[in-house]
N, C-alpha and C positions, 0 to 999 in steps of 0.2 A: 504493500500500500504506500509506504513512504517513497519507494522508487517511482510510483505513478505520480505522486504529488510533486516530486522534484521535476519530473519530465514535463508535467503540465505547466509548472511555473516557468521552466526554461522556454517552452513554446510561447507562453503568453508574453513574457518580457521581450523576446525577439520579435514577435509579431507586432507588438505595439510600437516598438522603435521603428519598424519598417513602415508602419501605416501613417505616421506623422513625421514626414521627413524634415519639415521646418524646425520642429522641436529637437529632432535628432541632431541637426546641424547646430542648433543653439546650445546643445549639451557640451560642445567642445570646450567652451570657456570654463566649464565647471571642473575640469581635470588638469588645468595647468598648475604650475608650482605655486602661484599666488593664491589660488582659491581651493585647492584640493582638500586641505584640512577642514575648512568650513563646510565644504560639500559633504565630507564624510560625517561630520557632526549633524548636518541636516538630514542626511540619509538615515542615520541611527535613530533620530527622533521620529522620522516618517515611518520607519519599520515598526517602531514600538506602537504607533497609533493605528497602523493598518491591520485589519483582520486578515490573517493568513493561516494556512495549515500550520499546526504547531511545530512540526519538524522543520519546515521551511523557515519559519520565523526565528526559531532558535539558531539555525545555521547562519542566517543573515546577521543576527545580533552578535554571535560569536565572531564573525568575520570582521565586523566594524567596531567591536567593543575593545578598543586598544588605543594606544597613544595616537594622537591625530598627526600622522606623518604627512609631509609635503611631497613624498616620493612614492610614485606608483609601485616601484619594486618592493616596497615594504609591505605590500598587501599580498595575501596568499593567492597567487595566480591560479593554482590548481582548484582551490575552492571557488574562485570566481568563475572559472571555466565550467565547473560542475553545476553551479547555480544558474548560469546564463547561457552557456555554450559559446562564450566569447572570450577573447584575450582581455587582460586587465583593463586597459584604458576604455575599450569599447564596452566591457562589462559594466564598469561604473557608470558610463554614460547611459547605457540602456536602463540601468536601475534608476538613474535620475529621471529619465522619461517615465518609467513605470510608476514611480512614487510621486509624480507631478511636481518635481523640483524645477522643471523648465517651463517658463511661462509660454503659453500659446502666442504665436505672432498676432499682431493686431489685424483683425478682419471685421468688416462691418456685416459680413454675411453669416447668418445663423446656420448651424449644422444640425442635422437630425440627431436625436438622442435615442432613437429606437435601437434595441439590441438586434443582433443578427438572428437570434431565435424568433423574435417577434416578426421581423421582416420575412423570414422563411415561412412562418405560419400564415402570414397574409398572402404571400405569393402562391402557396399551395391551394388557396381558395379562389385565386384570380387567374383567369385564362389570359388576360391582358396585363402584362407586367407594369405598364404605365399607370394602371388604375391604383397602384400603390400611392401615387401622388395625391389621390383623393382621401387617403386614410392616414398619411404621414403627418407628423408634427410640423415638418418643414417641407414645402413643395419646391424642390430645387433639382435642376438637371444640368449636367455638363455634357455637351455634345462635342465629341472630338472628331475632327475630319468633317466639319459641318458643310463643306461644299457650297452649293447654291442656296442653302438655308431653307430648302423645301421641307425638310423634316421639321425644322424649328417652327416654321409657319403652321404646319399641321398640328404640331404639339400644342402650340398656344391656342389655336382655334378650338381644340378639344378640351383643354384643361385650364387655360388661362382664366376663363370666366368663373370657374369654381373658386379659384383663389380669391378673386375680387369679392364674390358673394360671402366668403368666409372672413373677409376683412384681413387678409394676410397676403403678403407679396408672393408672386410666382416668380421664382428666380431661374433664369435661363442664361447660361454662359456658353458661348460657342468658340471653338478653336479651329483654325485651319492653317495648314502649312503653306498654302499658296500665298504669294505676295500679291496683294490687290493691285499693285502697280505693274505686275508682270503681264506680258503678252502671251505667255505660255499657260496652258491649263484650260483654255476655252470655256465651255459651259460649266465647268466645275467651280468657277469663281462665284463669290457671294453675289446674288442678284440685287442690284441697287434698290429696286422698288421694294423688295421684301425687306431689305435691311432697314429702309426708312420706316416701313410699316411696323416692324418689331421695335424699333427705337422709340416710336411714338405711342405704342400700345399702353393704354391705361391699366394700371395695376400690375404691370410687368417690369421686373428688374432685369433688363437685358444688356448683355455686352458681347461684342464680337471682337475676337483677336485674330487678325490675319497675320501672315508671315510668322507663324508661331509653331515651333516644334513641340509636339505634345509631351515629349520626354525631357523638355528643358523649361520647367515652369517656375524656376527659382525667382526670376525677376518679377513675375506676376505675383507670386506669393509675398515677396518682400514689400510690394506696393499695396498689399491687401486687396488685389483685384479679384482673387479667386477665394471661394469658400474652402475651408480645410477639408470638408467632406460634403458630398452631395447625396441627396436621396437616391438619385439615379445617375450613373455615368453610362453614356451610350455611344456607340460607333456604328455607322451604317456602311455596309459594303467595305469591310476592312481591306485595305489595299493589298493587291498582289502585284509584285512579289514581296512587298515589305513584310507581310506577315505570313507568307506562304512557305517559308523555310525557317527552321529553328537552328540558329548557328551553334547551339550547344549540342546538337544532334548531327549536324551535317557540316562538313568542312567547307571553307570558303571556296576552295578549288572546285569541289563538286557542285556547289551552288552556281558558280559562274559558268561552268560547263553546261549545266541544265538550262540556265537562262539563255545562253547563246544558242543552244539547240532548239529551244521552244519559242523564244522571243526574237532572237536575232543578235548579231554582233553589235556591240554598243561602245560608244566612246564619248568623252566630254568634248563639247564644241561651244560655239557662240551663236546666239540668235540676236543680231544687232549687238547691243552692249551687254546682253544678258548671257550668263553661263547656262548651257543647256545640255541635255543628254540626247545624243543622236542614236537611234536604233535602226539598223538595216533590216527591215522586215520584208522578206521576199525581194521584190524589185523596188520597194519604196523606202525612203529615208524619213523616219518619223522623229519629231522633236518633242521632248518632254522636259519638265523641270529637272534640274541637275540631280536631285535626290530620288528620282523616280525608282531607280533600281537599288537603292540602299536597303539592305535586308536587315531588319531588326528582330523579327521572329515573334511568335505568339506569346512566349514567356513574358516579354517586356510589356505587351499589351495587357495580358492578364494581371500582371503586377500593378499596372497603372489603374485598372478597374478596381482592384482590391484596395489600393491605397486611397482612392478618391471617392469611392461610392459605397453606399449601403446595398445597392443593387447594381449589377452590370447587365447591360443589354447589348448584344451584338446582333445587328440585323442584316439580312441579305448576305449571309456569309457564303461565298462560293465554295465549290467542292475542294479545291486545293488548300485553301486556308482552313476549311472546316476540319479536315482529317489531321492536319498538323496541329491545330488547336486542341482537338480531342485527345491526341496522344499525350499532351501535357496535363490534361485534367484527370487522367486515369492513373491509378496507383501502380499497377504492374509495369515494370520496366520493359516487358516484352513489346509494349506499344511504342517504345522509343528506340528502335534499333539504330545503332551508330552507323553513319555514312551509308544508309539505305534509303534511296528516294522512294517516296510513295507514288504509286501508279495504279491503274486499273488491274494490273497483274499482281502487284505486291500487296495491295490493301486487303484483299480477302484473307491472305495468309497471316498478316500482322494482326488484324482486328477480329478475325474469325466470326463468331456468332454476332458480335456487335455490328460488324459490317452488314450482315444480312438484315438485322433488325432496323438499324438506323437508315441504311440505304433503301429499305423497303417501306419506310414511312410514307404514307400518302400526304399530299398537300393538305394542310390544315390539321394534321395529327400531331400530337405531342407525346413525349415520354420523359420520365425522370431518369437521368443518367445513372444515378445511384442505385436504381432498381436493376440495372443491367450489369454493373461491375463496381467495385469499390473506388471511391474518389481518392485522389492523391492526398496523402497525409504528410504532416510536417516531419515526422520521424518514423517513416514507415520502413518496411523491410528492404525497400529499394533505395534507402538513403545512401548507402555506400557506393552505389553505382551512379549517383547523380553528379552532374557537372556542378562545380561551385558557382557557375554563372547561370544556372538554370532557374526554374520557377522558385520563387521565395515565398509566395502567398499560397494559401489554401482556401478551398471553397466548400461550404457545408451543404450547398444545394445547387444543382445544375439541371435545368430543363431544356430539352431539345425540341424544337417545333419545326416542321417542314413547310417551307414556302417563303415567298418574298414579301407578300402582303397578307394581312388578316383583317377581318371586319372590325372596325372600331379602333384599330391600332394605327397610330401615326407612322408614316414611312417616308423614306427619302425618294427623290425622283429616280435615282438609280434602281431602287427596289421596284418601283412601279414600271420600269422598262423591262423587267424580266419576263413579263407575260408575252412580250413580242420576240423574245430571244428563244426561238423554238429549238435551237441546237444545244442550248445550255440545260444542264440538269437543274431541277429546282433547288434553290439555296436553302439555308437553314437560319432560324432565329434561335439564339442561345441566350438564356436568362440565367444569371449566376448570383448567388448570395455569398460574398466573402465571409470567412470566419474572422471576426474582428471583435475587439473589446469596445463596448459602448462607453 
């Protein structure tokens, strides 16, 4: 029993440090030579006040019940590692975050206080994941890769009025990597008329951030432009190849070779004064933004959803992105073979019965992934085989729905085009509840 209590405490401390990156960064100043002794004194007091399993509390108090040294090396590194899973400096920083010694950065945006258990319970009763907004204490959405803002417009039309009636703000923040000044990207740019409509919508707290990398939000956080956590974080038509290959599973050489074979040879070039990516596709030279073929992988996307949202919704997920994403959500490492590309030939062997069930879902049908196979756990039997740069977040609930659009569910313009793409297999909608501390 004690072993389980310590394991759970390690998971909780590590998880919380990952989920609030701004406070994690702020913890650095608490372990320098000038502040370490006062930090340890504050930690000791906080441990005494906090309700914890008896064995865990006693171990923490023994660790810090000593002379208040200003040197990290004076603290028991093995004990810190056992309690947090981290080396000394990071261990003390993580404990500072866990025991609320690091003030949250200033933000005018409220964050939901619903626990992940409550969120999961609500979603199990709702076929439309966005209906959570009508039940949540805070109605807030972060839309990453917002494109032409068609999803944002539909979302506000469906849910914005409810927020006004409840006399509470409806918060919608949109990110897109396209530079609004760029001539590349075509119809994926934010549509000016939609932008004006959203900016002027009564009862809506709206913001659009163009030319913004979704994985580099530090500047926006420092300005208080974003909420620390949103009720829903969503991404429609997660980009391929950006999220279609997982770099911790596939080598860069293999990824590049597959891109050139399926997409065409590519190189950096210029379009006027802009840097661009030129792709030789058959007999045509196509131009894209320079980052179009930057491969990040689904682990990074899943971690972003977990860090920023009580609920994650990935809409209109194409087949290539879907199976790579699914491999990261399942516990058994057999789903993540090293340097083995997924294809129509290999997928049945890798996913077995799961491939038959999920591939056989009819449009409009849904299934809970956890009913088919165990979801990935933070310290599972597969831990030893995981890459240190792989998925760091876990999810307590995942629902898979087949189709691009669903009745009453807002969708992007890309999702609505799928009905005309007769050669494309139907995409998926993936709803996720991260395991996080409220």
